[in-house]
Every structure is written in C-alpha cells, then in structure tokens.
N, C-alpha and C positions, 0 to 999 in steps of 0.2 A: 645457437638457439636464443631467441629473445628472452629477456628476463621476465619472470612471472611475478606479479605483485603478491604481497602477503595476503592470503585469503582472509585473515582476521581483519586487515585494514578495510577490505571490501565490505565485509560483514558489518563493520562499524558504520560505514557510509550509507548502507542501504536504507535505514529508517528515515534519513534526511533527504533521500532522492525523490524529488517531486517536481512537477511542472505546473505552473499556474495557468489554467485555461481561461482564455479571454475571448472566446468565440462569440459570434452573434447568437442571440437567442433563437431557439427553434420552436415556433408556435404552430398550433393546429392550423391556423389560417394560412400558414406558409406552405403547407404540404400540397403536393400534387393530388389529383383526384384518385390516382391508383398507386400502389406500391411500385409497380413497374416503372412508371414515369418518374417517380421520386428517386428511385435507385439509379435510373439512367442519368438524371440530372446531377446527382452527387458524383456518379462515376465520371461524367464529363468534366465536372469541376476538379476532380482529383487529377484527371489527365492534364487539364489546363494548368494546374498548379505544379506540374512536374513530379508528382508522386511516383516513386520507383515502383514498377509493376502494379499499377492501380487496379488491375483485375485479379491480383492475388487474393486468395481467401483461405482462411483456416477451416478445414473440414474436420468436424468431430463425429466420430462413430463409436459404437459399442459392440462388443462381441456377444456370443450366446450367453456368457456368464455375467454380462453387464459391465465388463472391464472397458473403460474408455480409452480411445486413442485419438490423437489429433495430428494433423500435418497440413502443410500449405499446398494448395493446388491452384490452378489457374482457371478462372471463369472463362468459358469459351462460347457461351450462349446465354441470352437473356431475353425473355419475352413473357407474355402473360401466363405461360405454363410453368415457368420457374427458371432457375439458373442451372447451367450445364457445365460439367467438366468431363474430361476424358482420362481413361486409365486402362490398365491391364485388368481384365475380368478375373484373373487368378490372383490378384494382389490381396493383401490383408484388408485393405479398405473395402474392396469389392466383396470379400467374404463377409465382413461385418454388415454391409448394406444388404446383402442377400438374406441374412438372418434377421436383422432388425427392421429393415425396410423403412428406416427413419434416420434423418441426419440433421445436422446444423452446420451452417457455414457463416463465417464472419469476415467481412471486408475490414481490415485494420488500417485505416488511414490516419496513422499517428500524427503526422505533421500537420494535419488539418483538425486534430482533436475530434475526430469523428470515427464512428464505426457503424456498420450495418450488419445485423444478424438475421439470417433467413433460416427458418426451421420448418420441416415438414416431411411428408412421405417421399420416397424416392422411386424412380422407375428407370429402366434402361432406355436410352435414346434409340430410336428405330435405326435400322441399317442404312436407310437412304440418307438420313441426316448425318449419321456417323461417316458414311463414305464421302459426303460432300466436305466435311471438315478434314477428314484424312487426306484428301487430295490437296488441301491447302497447306499441309505441313511440309517443312523442309525435308529433303530426301534423307539427310542424316538422322532426323528425328524419327522418320519412318523405319529406317534400318534399326535404330536403337530399340524401337518398340518390338520388332521381331526378335532381337538378340537377347533382351533382358528377361530373365525369369523373375519378374518383380516380386519382392518380399521374401524370396527364397534365400537360404544361406548359401553363399559361394565361398570357395576356398581362398580366393585372392582376386586382386584387380586384374591379374593376367587372365584369369578365367573369363572375365567379362570381355576383355579385349580380344581374346581368341574367339569368343562367341560372335562378336561383331565382325571380325575378319571373315569368319565362315559365312555369315549372312551376306557380307559384301560380295563374296565370290559367288554365292548362290544367285544373287540378283544383278550381277555385273552387266549382263546384256539385256536387262529388263528396264524399259524406259519408265513405266509406271509401276511403282511398288504396290502390290495388292494389299488390301485391308486384312490384317491378321484376324483369324476367327476368335482369338482370345482377347480382343481389344475393342473398346467402345466407350460410349458415353453414359453418364448417369445424370439424371435431372432431379433436382430437389424441388418438389412442388409445395410451395409454402402454405402453411396455415397461419403463421405469424411472420411478420417482417418488422424488425425494430430498428429505428433510426436514433442514434445516440450522438448527441452534441455536447462536448465538454463545456462546463460553465464554472463560474467563480465559486469558491468555497465548497467545491465538490457537489454542488447541487445541479447536477447535469440534467439536460433535457433528454427524456426518453419517450419518444412517440412510437406507438406500435400499431401497425395494421393487423387486425385480427379477422380471420374468416370464420363466419358462423353460418347457420342454416339459412339466414336471410341476407347473406352477402358480406361485404367487407366493412369493418368499422375501425375507427381510430381511438386508441386509449392512450392516456398519459400515465406513465409508470414512475413511481418515486425512485430516485437514484439510490 
C-alpha cells in the first residue's frame, strides 16, 4: 500500500495553495453575438489546447427537499436550444431534474483559467435525437446502459459484472443494440450563460449572457 501523507500537513498547506492567473482580459467587445457561438469558440480553444475531456461539465441539481448534488457528465449536444447530456432516466440526477425542472452545468477548464456556467430549465431530448446519438455510442457503452441500474445500491462489483454478462448473452446475436426505454437525453435551456476568465489579483472577468423578455443581453458581474 502506498504511504498516505499526514492529513495535518495537507491542512497546513491548503491556505497557501493558489495559482496566479495571467490570462488575457475578457471584454464585452470580444464576445460573440450569441452565447452559443461564444461557447463553441471557447470549446474549440479548449480542444486545441489539449484540455482533457473538454466537453466534461459539472451538473448541479437539487431534490424535492432542496438538497443539492453535483457530478460530472459529458456534453453531447450544443445548439441554440441549449446543452445536452445523456443518462439513465431512473438515475438520481434524472429524479432531481424531473422534480425541479432546473439545473446548472459548468465547464471547468482549469488549465486555461476559464469556466462557463449554463443555467436554465431542462427538458427531455426527443426520441429521434436520442436514437441518433445512441447509434453513435460504442457497443460496450450501449450494453452498459442496459446493464446498470444507475444510482441504485448494489451488493458488489460482481453483481454489476453478472448483469453485464447477462445483457451480453441477451444481445449476442443482435447487430444493433436497441435504445433502452429508460435511457435518454436532458437539455439545459439557458436563461443565463456566464463566461469566467481568471485575472490578476482575483479580479476575474465575468461576462454573462442573460435572457429577458426582449432578448439576450450581456452583463458584467463583479468577481
């Protein structure tokens, strides 16, 4: 077993852990006309910079009692309607979204000293779009979606492995794995999209697209 450092030593170091942000300024004049174009531009830059899983985003939800949860998911769709991710509709996150109908996702591009937060109402992705994305998934991922009772308590890893083996036998002679009825996409339809760029002295640039009754507007928010 690897040695574990003294937790007290780590705690002592935490207050002094910081990174000096030296990024270019983010000005209103630099923004694209729409949040979609701006997000696509930053996503392209994250890809070009070699950011690991640049489409990863932290999804925040709340249950019926207002208790928050967060987890990382992968963005699999981006257009003027919003950002899309896929999951099991019986999962904890889907239960939260069904109750609250509102969510927040953040793209955390730490190495670029950037993040983008999208907040808004959610809706299920229609079956046609879901089926198109499902067809693009590797066979192993498709089988895993059938096998996993996502967010439910399981007795052991062996139980999951046995469930996968059973599904593999079930579809052994099936060329195209069908879309599970319990699986699909969620779309976050933004009413705000905030672009955050780290700056010196923690005076970060925060520019926010806000949707109102007369369209989209850009606001600068104090860090």
